[in-house]
ZATIRO-211912 format. One record per residue (C-alpha): x, y, z. Coordinates in nm, 4 decimals, m for minus. Layout:
<pts>
<pt <X, Y, Z>>,
...
</pts>
This chain:
<pts>
<pt <m0.0153, m0.0617, 0.0004>>,
<pt <0.1653, 0.3322, m0.0791>>,
<pt <0.0226, 0.7255, m0.0230>>,
<pt <0.1881, 0.9137, m0.2591>>,
<pt <0.0250, 1.2225, m0.5239>>,
<pt <m0.2627, 0.9932, m0.6473>>,
<pt <m0.6262, 0.9303, m0.5414>>,
<pt <m0.5604, 0.6085, m0.4616>>,
<pt <m0.8242, 0.4682, m0.1933>>,
<pt <m0.5921, 0.4138, 0.1013>>,
<pt <m0.6307, 0.1842, 0.4573>>,
<pt <m0.4047, 0.2029, 0.6697>>,
<pt <m0.2899, m0.0043, 0.9542>>,
<pt <m0.3118, 0.3013, 1.2500>>,
<pt <m0.0481, 0.2739, 1.5200>>,
<pt <m0.1194, 0.4079, 1.8883>>,
<pt <m0.4643, 0.6133, 1.7836>>,
<pt <m0.5784, 0.5018, 2.1563>>,
<pt <m0.3495, 0.3647, 2.4363>>,
<pt <m0.5991, 0.0969, 2.4811>>,
<pt <m0.6692, m0.0342, 2.1324>>,
<pt <m0.6527, m0.3579, 2.1885>>,
<pt <m0.5772, m0.6006, 1.8862>>,
<pt <m0.4118, m0.8670, 1.8074>>,
<pt <m0.0772, m0.8503, 1.7596>>,
<pt <0.1008, m1.0245, 1.4952>>,
<pt <0.4182, m1.2676, 1.5266>>,
<pt <0.5836, m0.9876, 1.4428>>,
<pt <0.5727, m0.6713, 1.5722>>,
<pt <0.5870, m0.9302, 1.9167>>,
<pt <0.9414, m1.0528, 1.7514>>,
<pt <1.2601, m0.8663, 1.7396>>,
<pt <1.2766, m0.8349, 1.3239>>,
<pt <1.6856, m0.8356, 1.4299>>,
<pt <1.8620, m1.2018, 1.4456>>,
<pt <1.9603, m1.2978, 1.7534>>,
<pt <2.3107, m1.4407, 1.8354>>,
<pt <2.4456, m1.6058, 2.1529>>,
<pt <2.8395, m1.6421, 2.2580>>,
<pt <2.9864, m1.8054, 2.5291>>,
<pt <3.2825, m1.6411, 2.5045>>,
<pt <3.2634, m1.2172, 2.6693>>,
<pt <3.4089, m0.9200, 2.4234>>,
<pt <3.3859, m1.1427, 2.0873>>,
<pt <3.2943, m0.9656, 1.8100>>,
<pt <3.0970, m1.1770, 1.5693>>,
<pt <3.1695, m1.1457, 1.2095>>,
<pt <2.7940, m1.0516, 1.1829>>,
<pt <2.8156, m0.7327, 1.3889>>,
<pt <3.1178, m0.6425, 1.1433>>,
<pt <2.9396, m0.6921, 0.8640>>,
<pt <2.6592, m0.4767, 0.9946>>,
<pt <2.9215, m0.1918, 1.0855>>,
<pt <3.0687, m0.2085, 0.7778>>,
<pt <2.6693, m0.1714, 0.6031>>,
<pt <2.6164, 0.1348, 0.8029>>,
<pt <2.9206, 0.2963, 0.7203>>,
<pt <2.8398, 0.2442, 0.3671>>,
<pt <2.5249, 0.3466, 0.4050>>,
<pt <2.6292, 0.6790, 0.5515>>,
<pt <2.8735, 0.6935, 0.2822>>,
<pt <2.6115, 0.6822, 0.0123>>,
<pt <2.3536, 0.9092, 0.1959>>,
<pt <2.6863, 1.1604, 0.2156>>,
<pt <2.7082, 1.1860, m0.1570>>,
<pt <2.3568, 1.1689, m0.1911>>,
<pt <2.3545, 1.5492, m0.0534>>,
<pt <2.4772, 1.6887, m0.4098>>,
<pt <2.1941, 1.4454, m0.6157>>,
<pt <1.8712, 1.6720, m0.6317>>,
<pt <1.7707, 1.3262, m0.7702>>,
<pt <1.8576, 1.0700, m0.5693>>,
<pt <1.6404, 0.8682, m0.3707>>,
<pt <1.6694, 0.7764, 0.0348>>,
<pt <1.4636, 0.4534, 0.0935>>,
<pt <1.3616, 0.4193, 0.4765>>,
<pt <1.2708, 0.0794, 0.4803>>,
<pt <1.0413, m0.1290, 0.7550>>,
<pt <0.9867, 0.1423, 1.0275>>,
<pt <0.6797, 0.2019, 1.2612>>,
<pt <0.5485, 0.5211, 1.0784>>,
<pt <0.3747, 0.8189, 1.2821>>,
<pt <0.2850, 1.0610, 0.9693>>,
<pt <0.0595, 1.2420, 1.0951>>,
<pt <m0.0960, 1.3246, 0.8755>>,
<pt <m0.4586, 1.1554, 0.8068>>,
<pt <m0.4886, 1.1233, 0.5083>>,
<pt <m0.1676, 0.9279, 0.4633>>,
<pt <m0.2036, 0.7234, 0.8292>>,
<pt <0.0100, 0.5152, 1.0304>>,
<pt <0.1288, 0.2169, 0.9418>>,
<pt <0.2835, m0.0817, 1.2047>>,
<pt <0.5531, m0.1490, 0.9303>>,
<pt <0.5666, 0.0701, 0.6859>>,
<pt <0.8159, 0.2717, 0.4338>>,
<pt <0.9039, 0.6756, 0.3421>>,
<pt <1.0547, 0.7412, 0.0136>>,
<pt <1.2228, 1.0293, m0.0098>>,
<pt <1.3727, 1.2015, m0.3283>>,
<pt <1.6435, 1.4858, m0.3371>>,
<pt <1.5103, 1.6863, 0.0071>>,
<pt <1.1083, 1.6325, m0.0393>>,
<pt <0.9435, 1.3116, 0.0406>>,
<pt <0.7770, 1.1478, m0.2454>>,
<pt <0.6095, 0.8482, m0.1657>>,
<pt <0.4557, 0.6825, 0.2560>>,
<pt <0.3552, 0.3561, 0.2159>>,
<pt <0.3836, m0.0168, 0.2649>>,
<pt <0.6600, m0.2351, 0.0743>>,
<pt <0.7750, 0.0331, m0.1829>>,
<pt <1.0134, m0.0589, m0.3595>>,
<pt <1.2297, 0.2240, m0.5908>>,
<pt <1.6020, 0.2440, m0.6880>>,
<pt <1.7619, 0.4102, m0.3849>>,
<pt <2.0101, 0.4227, m0.1081>>,
<pt <1.7992, 0.1767, 0.1856>>,
<pt <1.7877, 0.2535, 0.5376>>,
<pt <1.7136, m0.0277, 0.7528>>,
<pt <1.4255, 0.1120, 0.9718>>,
<pt <1.3200, m0.1957, 1.1626>>,
<pt <1.3083, m0.1351, 1.5020>>,
<pt <1.2743, 0.2150, 1.4865>>,
<pt <0.9537, 0.4722, 1.4777>>,
<pt <0.9995, 0.6934, 1.1764>>,
<pt <0.8369, 1.0275, 1.2161>>,
<pt <0.8524, 1.4167, 1.1401>>,
<pt <1.0610, 1.6182, 1.3130>>,
<pt <1.0135, 1.8035, 1.6039>>,
<pt <0.9482, 2.2069, 1.5989>>,
<pt <1.0456, 2.4370, 1.9094>>,
<pt <0.8606, 2.7617, 1.8620>>,
<pt <1.0443, 3.0173, 2.0556>>,
<pt <1.4491, 2.9682, 2.2059>>,
<pt <1.6709, 3.2443, 2.3050>>,
<pt <1.9284, 3.0202, 2.1378>>,
<pt <2.1875, 3.3355, 2.1870>>,
<pt <2.1895, 3.2393, 2.5772>>,
<pt <2.3642, 2.8896, 2.5358>>,
<pt <2.6935, 3.0137, 2.6582>>,
<pt <2.4836, 3.0701, 3.0396>>,
<pt <2.3135, 2.6712, 3.0428>>,
<pt <2.2373, 2.6816, 3.4084>>,
<pt <2.3448, 2.9639, 3.5375>>,
<pt <2.0029, 3.1089, 3.6562>>,
<pt <1.7946, 2.7295, 3.7338>>,
<pt <1.7233, 2.9720, 4.0850>>,
<pt <1.6045, 3.2212, 3.9407>>,
<pt <1.2622, 3.3861, 3.8266>>,
<pt <1.1687, 3.6171, 3.5218>>,
<pt <1.1899, 3.9690, 3.7408>>,
<pt <0.8512, 4.0445, 3.8702>>,
<pt <0.7935, 4.0576, 4.1591>>,
<pt <1.0571, 4.0905, 4.2923>>,
<pt <1.1024, 3.9408, 4.6427>>,
<pt <1.4882, 3.9275, 4.6589>>,
<pt <1.5524, 3.6283, 4.3793>>,
<pt <1.8358, 3.6127, 4.1310>>,
<pt <1.5923, 3.7328, 3.8179>>,
<pt <1.6211, 3.6952, 3.4285>>,
<pt <1.5670, 4.0376, 3.3395>>,
<pt <1.8864, 4.1018, 3.6101>>,
<pt <2.1198, 3.8959, 3.5399>>,
<pt <2.0912, 3.7495, 3.1562>>,
<pt <1.9489, 4.0421, 2.9834>>,
<pt <2.1084, 4.3360, 3.2463>>,
<pt <2.4821, 4.2005, 3.3053>>,
<pt <2.5487, 3.9439, 3.0670>>,
<pt <2.3331, 4.0442, 2.7342>>,
<pt <2.5257, 4.3537, 2.7338>>,
<pt <2.8421, 4.2360, 2.6462>>,
<pt <2.8355, 4.0013, 2.4314>>,
<pt <3.0183, 3.9809, 2.0962>>,
<pt <2.9376, 3.8586, 1.7741>>,
<pt <3.2006, 3.5463, 1.8033>>,
<pt <2.9540, 3.4457, 2.1424>>,
<pt <2.6261, 3.4882, 1.9721>>,
<pt <2.7753, 3.2413, 1.6851>>,
<pt <2.9073, 3.0262, 1.8935>>,
<pt <2.5837, 2.9723, 2.0986>>,
<pt <2.3784, 2.9674, 1.7606>>,
<pt <2.5901, 2.6962, 1.6368>>,
<pt <2.6440, 2.4737, 1.9113>>,
<pt <2.2347, 2.5016, 2.0755>>,
<pt <2.1194, 2.4406, 1.7106>>,
<pt <2.3163, 2.0825, 1.7130>>,
<pt <2.2295, 1.9946, 2.0041>>,
<pt <1.8818, 2.0684, 1.9283>>,
<pt <1.9387, 1.8074, 1.5996>>,
<pt <2.1132, 1.5394, 1.8267>>,
<pt <1.7622, 1.5761, 2.0049>>,
<pt <1.5683, 1.5551, 1.7244>>,
<pt <1.4384, 1.9016, 1.7035>>,
<pt <1.5214, 1.9834, 1.3313>>,
<pt <1.3279, 2.3508, 1.3250>>,
<pt <1.3506, 2.6371, 1.5396>>,
<pt <1.2384, 2.9732, 1.5881>>,
<pt <1.5155, 3.1418, 1.7402>>,
<pt <1.4389, 3.4579, 1.9702>>,
<pt <1.7735, 3.5547, 1.9905>>,
<pt <1.7498, 3.9397, 2.1660>>,
<pt <2.1574, 3.9794, 2.0787>>,
<pt <2.1075, 4.2370, 1.7920>>,
<pt <2.3578, 4.5091, 1.9620>>,
<pt <2.5037, 4.6203, 1.6029>>,
<pt <2.4404, 4.4192, 1.2662>>,
<pt <2.7515, 4.2323, 1.3081>>,
<pt <2.5655, 4.0762, 1.6120>>,
<pt <2.2339, 3.9791, 1.3576>>,
<pt <2.4980, 3.8828, 1.1110>>,
<pt <2.7008, 3.5964, 1.3807>>,
<pt <2.3544, 3.4589, 1.4859>>,
<pt <2.2729, 3.3793, 1.1296>>,
<pt <2.6465, 3.2285, 1.0874>>,
<pt <2.5457, 3.0030, 1.3508>>,
<pt <2.1916, 2.9192, 1.2002>>,
<pt <2.3210, 2.8552, 0.8915>>,
<pt <2.6304, 2.6765, 0.9875>>,
<pt <2.4338, 2.4120, 1.1973>>,
<pt <2.2058, 2.2851, 0.9073>>,
<pt <1.9380, 2.2834, 1.0569>>,
<pt <1.6033, 2.4312, 0.9723>>,
<pt <1.5239, 2.7779, 1.1783>>,
<pt <1.3108, 3.0975, 1.2138>>,
<pt <1.5844, 3.3946, 1.2268>>,
<pt <1.3379, 3.6059, 1.4301>>,
<pt <1.5144, 3.9548, 1.4630>>,
<pt <1.4624, 4.0828, 1.7995>>,
<pt <1.5999, 4.3943, 1.9830>>,
<pt <1.9693, 4.4676, 2.0998>>,
<pt <2.1214, 4.6776, 2.3560>>,
<pt <2.3534, 4.9581, 2.2932>>,
<pt <2.3841, 5.2755, 2.0549>>,
<pt <2.4896, 5.0246, 1.7910>>,
<pt <2.2123, 4.8895, 1.7277>>,
<pt <1.9929, 4.9146, 1.4249>>,
<pt <1.6628, 4.7282, 1.5396>>,
<pt <1.4342, 4.6786, 1.4016>>,
<pt <1.5345, 4.9457, 1.0505>>,
<pt <1.8028, 4.6604, 0.9907>>,
<pt <1.5276, 4.4306, 0.8881>>,
<pt <1.5457, 4.5007, 0.5519>>,
<pt <1.8668, 4.4834, 0.4982>>,
<pt <1.9010, 4.1437, 0.6280>>,
<pt <1.5524, 4.0061, 0.4484>>,
<pt <1.7560, 4.1250, 0.0897>>,
<pt <2.1293, 4.0329, 0.2249>>,
<pt <1.9868, 3.6761, 0.3691>>,
<pt <1.6431, 3.6012, 0.2917>>,
<pt <1.6196, 3.6531, m0.0462>>,
<pt <1.4518, 3.2867, m0.1914>>,
<pt <1.1614, 3.1256, 0.0069>>,
<pt <1.3173, 2.8099, m0.0927>>,
<pt <1.5995, 2.7887, 0.1982>>,
<pt <1.6512, 2.6733, 0.5260>>,
<pt <1.6494, 2.9773, 0.7052>>,
<pt <1.3456, 3.2121, 0.7265>>,
<pt <1.3120, 3.5770, 0.8761>>,
<pt <1.0083, 3.6520, 1.0849>>,
<pt <1.0083, 4.0019, 1.3046>>,
<pt <1.0195, 3.9537, 1.6855>>,
<pt <0.8382, 4.2516, 1.8148>>,
<pt <0.6537, 4.4065, 2.1467>>,
<pt <0.3310, 4.5054, 2.0503>>,
<pt <0.3577, 4.8316, 1.8494>>,
<pt <0.1905, 4.9786, 1.5866>>,
<pt <0.5037, 5.1278, 1.3755>>,
<pt <0.6959, 4.7885, 1.4543>>,
<pt <0.4359, 4.5863, 1.2983>>,
<pt <0.4081, 4.8029, 1.0357>>,
<pt <0.7902, 4.7459, 0.9467>>,
<pt <0.6959, 4.4142, 0.9587>>,
<pt <0.4176, 4.3533, 0.7566>>,
<pt <0.5545, 4.6151, 0.4503>>,
<pt <0.8964, 4.4283, 0.4571>>,
<pt <0.6073, 4.0628, 0.4457>>,
<pt <0.7215, 3.9538, 0.7255>>,
<pt <0.5430, 3.7369, 1.0166>>,
<pt <0.5446, 3.8728, 1.3714>>,
<pt <0.6300, 3.6980, 1.7021>>,
<pt <0.5590, 3.8974, 1.9760>>,
<pt <0.6137, 3.7815, 2.3968>>,
<pt <0.2752, 3.8244, 2.6223>>,
<pt <0.3554, 3.8358, 3.0058>>,
<pt <0.0849, 3.9344, 3.1934>>,
<pt <0.1782, 4.2961, 3.2337>>,
<pt <0.2496, 4.3670, 2.9067>>,
<pt <m0.1186, 4.3271, 2.7345>>,
<pt <m0.2323, 4.6648, 2.8092>>,
<pt <m0.0123, 4.7962, 2.4713>>,
<pt <m0.1958, 4.4118, 2.3487>>,
<pt <m0.5327, 4.5101, 2.3544>>,
<pt <m0.4859, 4.8218, 2.1795>>,
<pt <m0.2997, 4.6560, 1.9019>>,
<pt <m0.5586, 4.4372, 1.9060>>,
<pt <m0.8585, 4.7779, 1.8729>>,
<pt <m0.6604, 4.8830, 1.6264>>,
<pt <m0.6821, 4.6022, 1.3837>>,
<pt <m0.3352, 4.5501, 1.3583>>,
<pt <m0.3929, 4.1459, 1.4829>>,
<pt <m0.3328, 3.8925, 1.1933>>,
<pt <m0.2569, 3.5188, 1.1390>>,
<pt <0.0925, 3.6115, 1.0741>>,
<pt <0.1387, 3.6688, 1.4749>>,
<pt <0.2516, 3.4148, 1.6808>>,
<pt <0.2178, 3.4489, 2.0727>>,
<pt <0.4113, 3.3264, 2.2844>>,
<pt <0.3456, 3.2666, 2.6038>>,
<pt <0.0085, 3.4494, 2.6607>>,
<pt <0.0334, 3.3544, 3.0640>>,
<pt <m0.2529, 3.6051, 3.2505>>,
<pt <m0.4494, 3.7111, 2.9949>>,
<pt <m0.7774, 3.7867, 3.0195>>,
<pt <m1.1341, 3.6318, 2.7938>>,
<pt <m1.1100, 3.9735, 2.5465>>,
<pt <m0.7628, 3.9188, 2.4700>>,
<pt <m0.8150, 3.5451, 2.4091>>,
<pt <m1.0897, 3.6068, 2.1545>>,
<pt <m0.8937, 3.8945, 1.9510>>,
<pt <m0.5634, 3.5695, 1.9216>>,
<pt <m0.8599, 3.3755, 1.8524>>,
<pt <m1.0664, 3.5879, 1.5856>>,
<pt <m0.7781, 3.7041, 1.3888>>,
<pt <m0.6353, 3.3413, 1.3091>>,
<pt <m0.2774, 3.3628, 1.5941>>,
<pt <m0.0699, 3.1433, 1.6790>>,
<pt <0.0511, 3.0612, 2.0532>>,
<pt <0.3436, 2.8818, 2.1771>>,
<pt <0.3593, 2.7889, 2.5189>>,
<pt <0.6763, 2.6935, 2.6917>>,
<pt <0.5864, 2.4846, 3.0062>>,
<pt <0.8618, 2.4239, 3.1763>>,
<pt <0.9782, 2.7826, 3.2269>>,
<pt <0.6738, 2.8819, 3.3131>>,
<pt <0.6328, 2.7194, 3.5958>>,
<pt <0.9861, 2.7262, 3.7183>>,
<pt <1.0282, 3.1456, 3.6573>>,
<pt <0.6573, 3.2763, 3.7470>>,
<pt <0.5381, 3.3836, 3.4096>>,
<pt <0.1959, 3.2295, 3.5417>>,
<pt <0.0417, 2.8927, 3.5124>>,
<pt <0.0850, 2.7375, 3.1129>>,
<pt <m0.2166, 2.7771, 2.9475>>,
<pt <m0.2816, 2.5367, 2.7528>>,
<pt <m0.6383, 2.4594, 2.8675>>,
<pt <m0.7045, 2.8280, 2.7981>>,
<pt <m0.5585, 2.7660, 2.4813>>,
<pt <m0.7937, 2.4745, 2.3583>>,
<pt <m1.0917, 2.6341, 2.4983>>,
<pt <m1.0682, 2.8743, 2.2219>>,
<pt <m1.0201, 2.6445, 1.9539>>,
<pt <m0.6096, 2.6771, 1.9660>>,
<pt <m0.4068, 2.4209, 1.9477>>,
<pt <m0.0747, 2.5793, 2.0984>>,
<pt <0.2590, 2.4710, 1.9621>>,
<pt <0.5823, 2.3942, 2.2496>>,
<pt <0.8684, 2.5806, 2.2905>>,
<pt <1.2053, 2.5699, 2.5339>>,
<pt <1.2267, 2.9141, 2.5676>>,
<pt <1.6083, 2.9532, 2.7817>>,
<pt <1.8752, 2.7202, 2.8390>>,
<pt <2.0061, 2.9116, 3.1359>>,
<pt <1.6830, 2.8075, 3.3451>>,
<pt <1.5941, 2.4466, 3.1517>>,
<pt <1.7052, 2.1706, 2.8990>>,
<pt <1.5812, 2.2520, 2.4841>>,
<pt <1.5135, 1.9185, 2.4238>>,
<pt <1.0695, 1.7853, 2.3221>>,
<pt <1.1135, 1.4753, 2.4843>>,
<pt <1.1218, 1.6878, 2.8703>>,
<pt <0.8745, 1.9507, 2.7160>>,
<pt <0.5940, 1.7147, 2.5676>>,
<pt <0.5823, 1.4517, 2.8750>>,
<pt <0.5909, 1.8873, 3.1050>>,
<pt <0.2715, 1.9382, 2.8473>>,
<pt <0.1095, 1.6390, 2.8885>>,
<pt <0.1348, 1.5770, 3.3002>>,
<pt <0.0454, 1.9426, 3.3519>>,
<pt <m0.2440, 1.9199, 3.1404>>,
<pt <m0.3953, 1.6399, 3.3158>>,
<pt <m0.2802, 1.7491, 3.6445>>,
<pt <m0.4684, 2.0478, 3.6410>>,
<pt <m0.8229, 1.8356, 3.4896>>,
<pt <m0.7973, 1.5513, 3.7267>>,
<pt <m0.7990, 1.8018, 4.0265>>,
<pt <m1.0540, 1.9590, 3.8803>>,
<pt <m1.2064, 1.5850, 3.8284>>,
<pt <m1.1364, 1.5074, 4.1817>>,
<pt <m1.3250, 1.7977, 4.3363>>,
<pt <m1.6303, 1.7337, 4.1779>>,
<pt <m1.6543, 1.9074, 3.8915>>,
<pt <m1.8740, 1.8588, 3.5472>>,
<pt <m1.8381, 1.8504, 3.1944>>,
<pt <m1.4819, 1.8708, 3.2077>>,
<pt <m1.2638, 1.9402, 2.9182>>,
<pt <m1.0649, 1.5805, 2.7902>>,
<pt <m0.7677, 1.4525, 2.9077>>,
<pt <m0.5080, 1.5487, 2.6557>>,
<pt <m0.3449, 1.2360, 2.4580>>,
<pt <m0.0082, 1.1628, 2.4396>>,
<pt <m0.0842, 1.1780, 1.9922>>,
<pt <m0.2194, 1.5154, 2.0676>>,
<pt <0.1230, 1.6226, 2.2364>>,
<pt <0.2773, 1.5272, 1.9593>>,
<pt <0.1031, 1.7110, 1.7273>>,
<pt <0.1846, 2.0302, 1.9409>>,
<pt <0.5520, 1.9446, 1.9143>>,
<pt <0.5434, 1.8841, 1.5050>>,
<pt <0.2997, 2.0380, 1.3036>>,
<pt <0.1084, 2.2988, 1.5292>>,
<pt <0.4788, 2.4097, 1.5795>>,
<pt <0.5441, 2.4413, 1.1670>>,
<pt <0.1932, 2.5902, 1.1541>>,
<pt <0.2984, 2.9031, 1.4903>>,
<pt <0.6269, 2.9017, 1.2180>>,
<pt <0.5176, 2.9458, 0.8813>>,
<pt <0.6302, 2.6324, 0.7562>>,
<pt <0.3298, 2.3985, 0.7380>>,
<pt <0.3894, 2.4028, 0.3468>>,
<pt <0.7070, 2.2334, 0.3988>>,
<pt <0.7186, 2.0249, 0.7122>>,
<pt <0.5266, 1.9116, 1.0078>>,
<pt <0.3922, 1.6155, 0.8682>>,
<pt <0.5414, 1.2816, 0.6615>>,
<pt <0.3856, 1.4062, 0.3032>>,
<pt <0.4498, 1.3470, m0.0062>>,
<pt <0.5637, 1.7128, m0.1594>>,
<pt <0.6806, 1.7593, 0.1940>>,
<pt <1.0212, 1.8144, 0.2440>>,
<pt <1.2141, 1.5192, 0.4515>>,
<pt <1.2583, 1.6369, 0.7966>>,
<pt <1.2556, 1.3111, 0.9238>>,
<pt <1.3509, 1.1392, 1.2759>>,
<pt <1.4364, 0.8052, 1.3479>>,
<pt <1.3677, 0.6546, 1.6898>>,
<pt <1.5332, 0.3726, 1.8376>>,
<pt <1.2222, 0.1683, 2.0210>>,
<pt <1.4443, m0.1351, 2.1148>>,
<pt <1.5798, m0.0131, 2.4055>>,
<pt <1.5816, m0.1134, 2.7503>>,
<pt <1.4698, 0.2320, 2.8198>>,
<pt <1.1037, 0.1441, 2.5542>>,
<pt <1.0833, m0.2364, 2.5131>>,
<pt <0.8894, m0.4251, 2.4475>>,
<pt <0.6990, m0.1364, 2.2226>>,
<pt <0.2974, m0.1446, 2.3218>>,
<pt <0.1815, 0.1949, 2.1619>>,
<pt <0.3772, 0.4351, 1.9468>>,
<pt <0.2332, 0.7707, 2.0941>>,
<pt <0.2865, 0.6771, 2.4053>>,
<pt <0.5956, 0.5608, 2.4113>>,
<pt <0.7016, 0.8780, 2.2160>>,
<pt <0.6036, 1.0881, 2.4954>>,
<pt <0.5939, 0.8619, 2.8396>>,
<pt <0.9151, 0.6468, 2.8108>>,
<pt <1.1758, 0.8210, 2.5227>>,
<pt <1.4393, 1.1068, 2.6145>>,
<pt <1.7626, 1.2139, 2.3640>>,
<pt <1.9307, 0.8588, 2.3337>>,
<pt <1.6277, 0.6974, 2.1055>>,
<pt <1.7181, 0.9742, 1.8396>>,
<pt <1.9269, 0.7429, 1.6130>>,
<pt <1.9121, 0.9306, 1.2937>>,
<pt <1.8171, 1.2866, 1.2290>>,
<pt <1.7439, 1.4035, 0.8461>>,
<pt <1.6648, 1.7599, 0.7342>>,
<pt <1.5249, 1.8414, 0.3840>>,
<pt <1.6583, 1.4714, 0.3307>>,
<pt <2.0414, 1.5668, 0.4226>>,
<pt <2.1903, 1.3035, 0.6432>>,
<pt <2.2946, 1.5392, 1.0161>>,
<pt <2.2601, 1.1882, 1.2751>>,
<pt <2.3628, 0.8532, 1.1909>>,
<pt <2.3199, 0.5843, 1.4298>>,
<pt <2.3615, 0.8120, 1.7297>>,
<pt <2.6410, 1.0623, 1.6148>>,
<pt <2.6395, 1.3800, 1.4386>>,
<pt <2.7478, 1.3891, 1.1378>>,
<pt <3.0711, 1.5848, 1.0688>>,
<pt <3.0796, 1.7742, 1.3901>>,
<pt <3.3989, 1.7928, 1.5635>>,
<pt <3.2291, 1.7959, 1.9347>>,
<pt <3.6106, 1.8595, 2.1265>>,
<pt <3.6677, 2.1817, 1.9459>>,
<pt <3.2658, 2.3062, 2.0053>>,
<pt <3.3447, 2.2394, 2.3471>>,
<pt <3.6806, 2.4576, 2.3890>>,
<pt <3.5288, 2.6647, 2.1839>>,
<pt <3.2004, 2.7378, 2.3336>>,
<pt <3.3722, 2.7517, 2.6896>>,
<pt <3.6458, 3.0243, 2.5268>>,
<pt <3.3344, 3.2477, 2.4752>>,
<pt <3.1582, 3.1562, 2.8284>>,
<pt <3.4877, 3.2736, 2.9919>>,
<pt <3.4970, 3.6131, 2.8114>>,
<pt <3.1677, 3.6986, 2.8871>>,
<pt <3.1231, 3.6332, 3.2255>>,
<pt <3.5292, 3.8274, 3.2649>>,
<pt <3.3250, 4.1058, 3.0460>>,
<pt <3.0482, 4.1496, 3.3118>>,
<pt <3.2882, 4.0717, 3.6275>>,
<pt <3.1301, 3.7410, 3.6655>>,
<pt <3.2743, 3.5010, 3.8846>>,
<pt <3.0733, 3.1227, 3.9106>>,
<pt <3.0167, 2.9517, 4.1690>>,
<pt <2.9872, 2.5724, 4.0406>>,
<pt <2.8742, 2.4529, 4.3581>>,
<pt <2.6671, 2.7107, 4.5407>>,
<pt <2.3030, 2.8038, 4.4498>>,
<pt <2.2492, 2.9669, 4.0577>>,
<pt <2.4249, 3.3141, 4.0012>>,
<pt <2.5747, 3.3070, 4.3780>>,
</pts>
């Protein structure tokens, strides 16, 4: 059975529609597809293992060569395919055929001249999409874990005071560059193929150029949101037009452009003049200007609103009525005093939120952690209402719905759903392959549930972006991790020195 660009009838085998859809499993489902070899000797490498390693190396070499051939085909064969496209369906044993940078077909028993990648024992699915990430802060990982956002200020170290007030002003372009590069490669390693980068470090045009250079060098897909900087050298927001002309003149590229702007009529008008979407942080006390923008008729479907904590009914209605997209960073919002993540409020207004990691100075940037946080938080809040005797409750969110928030909803928020977010023929091949025969997940009984509740970054085996292999057999391709570590440590040391700050590695953060 093949789903391609045709009107052929499709009856796919659905995997994990519900966690308890009990049907008689086939023998193939229950048994490992790979044979098991037994040996009495410890530490002996069997000939089969050596042959498998050689085959894997040959496959990787073929995949690397294919990057330069737009007509080359790659066939991901025999995996558990979670397409997230209802028209395509899911396949307990299925294939994905890639041609160049695009998905050509999804189905069973596909046969075509191609470089074949064995996907048995793997979940094949769209790459994750992170819709809000201040990647320039990567050199400050974990430095504010005990801190809060900023208000009310009760003596705790704050993001506004420490990150934005002390460290950000002393960033040089090279600091922005290495932060962007490491953040991007780290997320590729974790299966996050796309990010919306909200790096507020455009102190000069050179800083903006450095951010873009780091994103581009990583080879990932990204939305660079041109954001405010500090100091007299900042050309925000007028440099938006130069950036678009210099770096984003084509829509057919991995990097796209947006404007990160607070509710401001002039800045939003500039974005519309440049024909770029607008991303906007909305946290509690900023809602006044937000309401004014809405009353002026400036809100539209090209807007992505981040956090949306402490908004009232009028604000939510404005977002819903104008087709706005919402990005929620649940772990950060709960940790840093943004307010309760408004998942249920968004859902109640017919808005499927996307998910984001926000800042690595406080929290991890992997989507498995964010999905689990989302899943448990929404259910905890609804369950608490149920235990209190409330009736007519909203449904508990499912694992599949959470995965959709981390993929297709993210693609929509990033204005990239015509390219990515589902395994749909014609879309670009941003695909991850998750190892489902590891000890932390076997025996696999439900695909969506396994992804959300059991897996972590160690299960990310292979990653493709626009058909290009970025991670293979658990390792980033062509990346010198030692060199990166030395570069980012050097940058970290320089920023702390310029800021006059000494890190206490065993104390309360920022002490």
